[in-house]
C-alpha positions as CSV (number, residue, x, y, z in Angstrom):
1,X,0.0,0.0,0.0
2,X,1.3,3.4,-0.9
3,X,1.1,6.2,1.7
4,X,0.7,9.6,0.1
5,X,0.9,12.9,1.9
6,X,0.8,15.6,-0.6
7,X,-0.7,16.7,-4.0
8,X,2.3,15.8,-6.2
9,X,2.4,12.2,-4.8
10,X,-1.3,11.6,-5.4
11,X,-1.2,13.3,-8.8
12,X,1.8,11.2,-9.9
13,X,-0.1,8.0,-8.8
14,X,-3.2,9.1,-10.7
15,X,-1.1,9.7,-13.9
16,X,0.5,6.3,-13.5
17,X,-2.9,4.6,-13.3
18,X,-4.2,6.7,-16.3
19,X,-1.4,5.5,-18.5
20,X,-2.7,2.0,-18.3
21,X,-5.2,2.7,-21.1
22,X,-8.2,3.6,-18.9
23,X,-8.6,0.1,-17.7
24,X,-8.3,1.0,-14.0
25,X,-11.4,1.9,-12.1
26,X,-10.8,3.8,-8.9
27,X,-12.9,3.8,-5.7
28,X,-12.4,6.4,-3.0
29,X,-13.4,6.0,0.7
30,X,-13.1,9.3,2.5
31,X,-12.6,9.0,6.3
32,X,-11.3,10.9,9.3
33,X,-9.5,7.8,10.6
34,X,-9.8,5.9,13.9
35,X,-11.2,3.2,11.7
36,X,-13.9,0.8,12.8
37,X,-15.8,-2.1,11.2
38,X,-18.1,0.4,9.4
39,X,-15.1,1.9,7.6
40,X,-13.8,-1.6,6.8
41,X,-17.2,-2.5,5.3
42,X,-16.8,0.5,3.0
43,X,-13.3,-0.7,2.0
44,X,-14.5,-4.2,1.3
45,X,-17.3,-2.8,-0.9
46,X,-14.8,-0.5,-2.7
47,X,-12.5,-3.5,-3.3
48,X,-15.5,-5.4,-4.9
49,X,-16.4,-2.5,-7.2
50,X,-13.1,-1.2,-8.4
51,X,-9.7,-2.3,-9.5
52,X,-8.0,0.4,-7.3
53,X,-9.0,1.5,-3.8
54,X,-7.9,4.8,-2.3
55,X,-8.7,5.6,1.3
56,X,-8.2,9.1,2.7
57,X,-7.7,10.0,6.3
58,X,-8.0,13.6,7.2
59,X,-9.5,15.2,10.3
60,X,-11.1,18.1,8.6
61,X,-11.1,21.2,10.9
62,X,-13.7,23.0,8.7
63,X,-16.5,20.6,9.7
64,X,-16.1,20.9,13.5
65,X,-18.3,23.5,15.1
66,X,-16.6,23.0,18.5
67,X,-12.9,23.3,19.1
68,X,-12.9,20.7,21.9
69,X,-14.5,18.2,19.6
70,X,-11.7,18.7,17.0
71,X,-9.1,18.4,19.7
72,X,-10.6,15.3,21.2
73,X,-11.3,13.4,18.0
74,X,-9.6,10.1,18.3
75,X,-6.6,9.5,16.0
76,X,-4.8,6.2,15.3
77,X,-3.0,6.6,12.0
78,X,-0.5,3.8,12.6
79,X,-3.1,1.2,13.4
80,X,-5.4,2.5,10.6
81,X,-2.5,2.1,8.1
82,X,-2.0,-1.5,9.1
83,X,-5.7,-2.4,8.8
84,X,-5.9,-0.8,5.4
85,X,-2.8,-2.6,4.1
86,X,-4.2,-5.9,5.4
87,X,-7.5,-5.2,3.6
88,X,-5.7,-4.7,0.2
89,X,-6.0,-1.0,-0.1
90,X,-3.9,0.4,-2.9
91,X,-3.2,3.9,-1.5
92,X,-3.7,5.8,1.7
93,X,-3.9,9.6,1.3
94,X,-3.2,11.2,4.7
95,X,-2.5,14.9,4.1
96,X,-2.0,17.4,6.9
97,X,-4.0,20.6,7.2
98,X,-1.4,22.7,5.3
99,X,-1.8,20.4,2.2
100,X,-5.6,20.6,2.2
101,X,-5.8,24.2,3.1
102,X,-2.6,26.1,2.1
103,X,-2.2,29.3,4.0
104,X,-2.3,32.1,1.4
105,X,-3.5,34.7,3.8
106,X,-7.1,34.4,2.7
107,X,-10.0,32.4,4.1
108,X,-10.5,29.0,2.4
109,X,-13.0,28.9,-0.4
110,X,-16.0,26.9,0.7
111,X,-18.6,24.8,-1.1
112,X,-22.2,25.4,0.2
113,X,-25.2,23.1,-0.5
114,X,-28.3,25.2,0.2
115,X,-31.2,23.8,2.3
116,X,-29.7,20.4,3.0
117,X,-26.8,22.0,4.9
118,X,-29.2,24.1,7.0
119,X,-31.6,21.6,8.5
120,X,-31.3,18.8,11.2
121,X,-27.6,18.3,11.7
122,X,-26.9,21.7,10.0
123,X,-29.2,23.5,12.4
124,X,-27.4,22.1,15.4
125,X,-24.0,22.3,13.9
126,X,-23.8,25.6,11.9
127,X,-21.2,25.4,9.2
128,X,-20.6,21.7,9.6
129,X,-21.8,20.7,6.2
130,X,-20.0,23.6,4.4
131,X,-16.8,22.0,5.8
132,X,-17.9,18.5,4.7
133,X,-18.9,19.7,1.2
134,X,-15.6,21.6,0.8
135,X,-13.3,18.8,1.8
136,X,-15.2,16.1,-0.2
137,X,-15.0,18.3,-3.3
138,X,-11.2,18.7,-2.8
139,X,-10.7,15.0,-2.3
140,X,-12.8,14.1,-5.4
141,X,-10.8,16.7,-7.5
142,X,-7.5,15.3,-6.2
143,X,-8.2,11.6,-6.5
144,X,-10.7,11.7,-9.5
145,X,-12.3,8.4,-8.6
146,X,-15.0,6.6,-10.6
147,X,-16.9,5.9,-7.4
148,X,-17.0,7.3,-3.9
149,X,-18.5,5.3,-1.0
150,X,-20.1,6.7,2.2
151,X,-21.8,5.1,5.1
152,X,-25.6,5.4,5.6
153,X,-25.1,6.2,9.3
154,X,-24.4,9.8,8.2
155,X,-27.5,9.8,6.1
156,X,-27.9,13.5,5.7
157,X,-24.3,13.8,4.8
158,X,-24.7,11.2,2.0
159,X,-27.8,13.0,0.6
160,X,-25.9,16.3,0.7
161,X,-22.9,14.9,-1.1
162,X,-25.1,13.2,-3.7
163,X,-26.9,16.6,-4.3
164,X,-23.5,18.4,-4.6
165,X,-22.0,16.0,-7.0
166,X,-25.1,16.0,-9.2
167,X,-25.5,19.8,-9.2
168,X,-21.8,20.4,-10.0
169,X,-21.7,17.7,-12.7
170,X,-18.8,15.9,-11.0
171,X,-17.9,12.8,-13.0
172,X,-18.2,10.4,-10.1
173,X,-20.8,7.9,-8.8
174,X,-21.7,8.4,-5.1
175,X,-23.0,5.3,-3.3
176,X,-24.1,4.6,0.2
177,X,-23.2,1.4,2.2
178,X,-25.5,0.1,5.0
179,X,-24.7,1.0,8.6
180,X,-22.6,-1.5,10.5
181,X,-23.7,-2.0,14.1
182,X,-22.3,-3.4,17.3
183,X,-23.9,-6.6,18.7
184,X,-26.3,-4.5,20.8
185,X,-27.4,-2.3,17.9
186,X,-25.3,0.8,18.4
187,X,-24.1,2.2,15.1
188,X,-20.3,1.9,14.7
189,X,-18.6,5.3,15.1
190,X,-15.1,6.5,15.8
191,X,-16.6,8.5,18.7
192,X,-17.9,5.4,20.5
193,X,-14.4,4.8,21.9
194,X,-14.9,8.1,23.9
195,X,-17.9,6.7,25.8
196,X,-17.6,5.7,29.4
197,X,-18.7,2.2,30.4
198,X,-21.9,3.5,31.8
199,X,-22.7,5.7,28.8
200,X,-21.8,2.8,26.4
201,X,-24.5,0.7,28.1
202,X,-27.0,3.5,27.6
203,X,-26.1,4.4,24.0
204,X,-28.2,1.6,22.2
205,X,-31.3,3.5,23.4
206,X,-31.0,5.8,20.4
207,X,-31.6,2.9,18.0
208,X,-34.3,1.4,20.1
209,X,-36.3,4.7,20.1
210,X,-35.8,5.0,16.3
211,X,-37.1,1.5,15.9
212,X,-40.2,2.4,17.9
213,X,-40.9,5.4,15.7
214,X,-40.4,3.1,12.6
215,X,-43.2,0.8,13.9
216,X,-45.5,3.8,14.2
217,X,-44.7,4.8,10.6
218,X,-45.2,1.3,9.2
219,X,-48.6,0.9,11.0
220,X,-50.0,4.3,10.2
221,X,-52.8,4.2,7.6
222,X,-54.8,7.1,8.8
223,X,-52.7,10.2,8.1
224,X,-50.4,10.3,11.1
225,X,-48.3,12.7,9.1
226,X,-50.5,15.4,10.6
227,X,-49.1,14.5,14.0
228,X,-45.5,14.0,13.1
229,X,-44.4,16.7,15.5
230,X,-46.1,14.9,18.4
231,X,-44.5,11.6,17.5
232,X,-41.1,13.2,17.3
233,X,-41.5,14.9,20.7
234,X,-42.6,11.7,22.4
235,X,-39.5,10.0,21.0
236,X,-37.2,12.7,22.4
237,X,-38.9,12.2,25.8
238,X,-38.2,8.5,25.7
239,X,-34.5,9.2,24.9
240,X,-34.3,11.5,27.9
241,X,-35.9,8.9,30.1
242,X,-33.1,6.5,28.9
243,X,-30.5,9.0,30.1
244,X,-29.7,10.6,26.7
245,X,-29.8,14.4,26.1
246,X,-31.9,14.4,22.9
247,X,-31.3,17.0,20.2
248,X,-33.9,15.8,17.8
249,X,-35.8,12.9,16.3
250,X,-37.1,13.6,12.9
251,X,-39.3,11.8,10.4
252,X,-38.4,13.0,6.9
253,X,-38.8,12.1,3.3
254,X,-35.9,9.9,2.3
255,X,-34.9,11.6,-0.9
256,X,-34.7,15.2,0.1
257,X,-35.2,15.2,3.9
258,X,-38.3,17.4,3.6
259,X,-41.2,16.9,6.0
260,X,-43.7,14.2,5.2
261,X,-46.7,15.1,3.1
262,X,-49.5,16.2,5.3
263,X,-52.7,14.2,5.0
264,X,-51.0,11.1,3.6
265,X,-50.5,8.0,5.6
266,X,-46.9,7.6,6.7
267,X,-46.8,4.0,5.5
268,X,-47.4,5.2,2.0
269,X,-44.4,7.6,2.0
270,X,-40.7,6.8,1.4
271,X,-39.3,8.0,4.8
272,X,-36.2,8.0,6.9
273,X,-36.1,8.5,10.7
274,X,-33.1,10.4,12.0
275,X,-32.0,11.1,15.6
276,X,-29.2,12.8,17.5
277,X,-28.4,12.8,21.2
278,X,-25.6,13.5,23.6
279,X,-24.1,11.1,26.2
280,X,-21.6,12.8,28.4
281,X,-19.5,14.8,25.9
282,X,-20.1,12.4,23.0
283,X,-22.7,13.1,20.3
284,X,-24.4,10.1,18.7
285,X,-26.4,10.1,15.5
286,X,-28.3,7.3,13.9
287,X,-31.1,6.7,11.4
288,X,-33.3,4.0,10.0
289,X,-35.9,3.4,7.4
290,X,-39.4,2.4,8.5
């Protein structure tokens, strides 16, 4: 596995692969490192879909809305490198901040995806998705993959990137890979390692509550879309009863994350249920389809 740290290295590799008559297909898996089984599922899917796999590891400062979250984000580059090499990854791109955002005395140019960047996660983390869209754009431009893979756990992020790629006519296919979970249902996340033993035992409540909301959506045949706000508020109450500090539970249309159509039964709509909550200083997110 090649380890690349700057633009010239990744551009040279890309030119080398291009000289092979266009026979190489490239898959990119963007990550912030501290890899878990969810990341490795993305790598395996990339390996199955492309002849070359590139994984990026970059803790992107632009997408953190709290300095302490950036400082505390877990990092394990040496172990990550070993796991990726064992998984057959062709190249690891692990630039530092000066490579991704050269200091020319001006603020970095940012990519903004309207609407999708402002709701749900965007409302609670202002500027977060501008940072995500910006760094993903830069990675796609540098690597120029045929396909880029993202986890469904970050469902809003996936839809935002999908929208960005389509709107900007980027020549890459963006696909989602199903969420990988621990044995008790908790979605795999790099931040799970920061949970205390007590909080780790409480954390699966987020999935359980979303599962309960999914049952309500599947059973509704009488227009419960008119009481979505009530269903969401009750779900947040159940999270608090389980010891989590709920930020939101939201029932949204799966394609664009708009609110469900009023007057139509929930079971007749293509929906996704999303939730976010805090445990100690760790923020958990999850989602599921009804």
